[in-house]
C-alpha positions, 0 to 999 in steps of 0.5 A: 500453454492453453490457446482456448481463451483470448487471454491465452492468445494474448499471452502467447503473442507477447512472447514472455511470461505474465507475472501477477503481482497481486492475486487473491486467495479466498479463505475457506473457513471450514478448512482453515479453522480446524487447522488454526485451532489445532495450531494455537492449542499447541502454541498458546493453549485452547483459550486462544482459539476461543478468544480468536472466535470471539474477535470474529476469527478470520471471517470478515463478516463476523468481525466487521460486517455483522456487527454493523448490520446488527446496529439500528440506523440511529445507532449507526449515525450516533456512533458514526459506524462506517459502512463496510464492504458487502457482497464483496466476493464473486458469486454468479461465476461459480468456477471463478469463485472456486478458483480462488478457494482451491489452489489446485483449480487455480493452478490448472486455470492459470494458462487460461488466464494468460498468467504464468506465475501469481503472488497471492494475498488474502481476502477475508484475512486481510484484517488479521494484521489489524486485530486489536488484541495483541496476542490474538493478532500475533498468534492468528498471523502465525497460524495463517502463515503456517497454513498457507505455507503448507497448503500452497507448497505443492503448487510452488511452480506457479504461485506463492502466498504472501505471509502476513506480518503484523506491524504494531511494534517492531518486535512483533514484526521481527518475530513473525518475519523470522518465523514466516521467512526464516522458518517457513520459507515464505518469500513474499510478505504483506505488512499492514502499512498503517497502524491506528494508535490512540493519541496520548494514551501511551506515547505522550501525544495528547493534543495541546488544547491551544492548537486547532484540531485538524484530525478526525476527532476520533482520538486516533492517529495513523502511524505510517511507519516512517515519518513521526512513527511511534517506533524505530522500524529501521531494525525491521527494514534491515532484517528484510534486507538480510532475509532478502524479502521486500515488504508489500502493503495491502492496507485499505483507507476506509474508516478514516478521513472522509471515507466514513459514510455510515450508509454507502460502501462505494463512497468509502471504497472509492480511492481508499487504497490510493489514500492509504498507499499515498500516506504510507509512501509519503511517510516512508519517503519524508521519514528518510527510509528510502534514503537509509535503505536504498536497496529495499523496495516497497510494494504498494498494492491495489491503489493504482499509480495515478496518486504516485505520479501526482505525489512524485510531481508534488515532491519535486515541486515542493522541494524546488520551492522550499528546499534549504536554500529557497526557503529563505525567500519566505523568511518574514525577516526579509520583508522590506517594511519601508517599501511595503508602506511606501507602496500602500501609500502610493496605491491607496484607495478607500480600503487599502492605505498606509494609515490603516491601524496596525499595518506596520506591525503586521509586517514587522511582527515576525513569526516564531523562528522554526526549530529547523528549516530543512525538512528534507534533511532526513531524505538526504535531498540535495538536488532535484535528481535526488528526489527521483533517486529516492522515490522512483527506484524504491516504490512499486505500485499494484495496478488493476486491469481496468486502471487507465492511470497506468499510462501516466506511470510510463509517460516520461513527458509528463513525469518530472525528470523523464521518470517512469514509475514502476506500475505492476500488473495486479489481477485482483482476481477473487474480488468483486471487481473481477467478474470474469478471470479470463478477461483480466489480461485482455482488459489490461491489454486495451492500454496497448490497443488504445495506444496508451502504452507501447508494447515495450511498456506493457511488457514492463507492466506485466513482466519486467516490473513485477520481476524486478520487485520480487527479485529486488533482494532475492534473485532466486525468487522464481527459482524452481518455477515455470518462469525461472529461465525467462527471469534469469535471462531478463535479469542478465539483460539488466 
């Protein structure tokens, strides 16, 4: 263990490993593309490589940034083209930039970063699972997973790449899950937790013109794979259980809702991952996925945990006010019309009096009967404790080093039923918000120095929770790694 950096000294003083739940690879196009093109020629013919390049390939600049840059300001406003990210990778710190490109260099530097083991996700290829061409998307994910499995295999004692699993349909998701985990042996997976689907084209979801338009007006809806999904994803969740792999989502929320500025990337980026993670978490919970698959866990990365604390508290509060018993306090049929009219007469003034035309009808004309009154039935919620049991153990939240909201996750006085939410240390190294990789762990440790977290809470943040997430279904996840014996001891303690 290196002792040359403050991060290394913090790690040494902790006395236990530090697990990075979400580090980042920076893909190197001149290295990857020849491999990809050879791979796709073997499985799909040479035309597929050409189609991939036409879609922008794996390069975010070619796929997203350059098309936006080629538009005039007038065209951007006329089409409301969302301002994408720019200058999104480290530049001034060449060693850090090279570290995310070169697995050998990252392997060598992890001690200086105070990190024992890192689970690595893509950067330029995060959009691969969202390529609109069905065939290109599936072949691209397959090629990318094959490449990463080969490139990172020599460094498996300290790092592992996450496989890209496209989720547009359960069929394609299952096919790549089988390939990436079953054949390649990858043990971490990244799903696109949100799928943009056209309204009314293939699912019979055309908006009724009599209803208000509360959507974005884009002709799309966001399918979050749980509540009201276009497909039944239960076979995929079941196969995750059987293959002993937990799904993590890394899907941004830019380009929909209010994050569609044509000029300002910062405005679009602020809270974007939190918004998308909240949408997916809420959909999985309200759709009953965590009820049907209590053994499974879902990783929701890069959005922090503050939104989850709020969502959890809101779910508890909403259930208390609108569960299948208390909802009847809101039944319009329970209005005592005679009492209402008497009170209007007693407290009449120039504006409010019992002789207002239509007043009695306003209280006696009931709303249409809802098709059902228990909206919590899919979740299996019978008591307030059930909310805790369906939510808290099922979700893990990737939090970056500069996120003070981590303290909320561990605040049992603030969280209903004394809950601690599963916040996980996530370096985000390789991205623009990490100017110095050696400062990541030290910045996170400020939560202890400022007495926002106890030492035990910090240990859960950087070690216990990442371990429990990745070993949730696979106790052998860290077998053969530098931290194997430490993890075994932790799991034995429970």
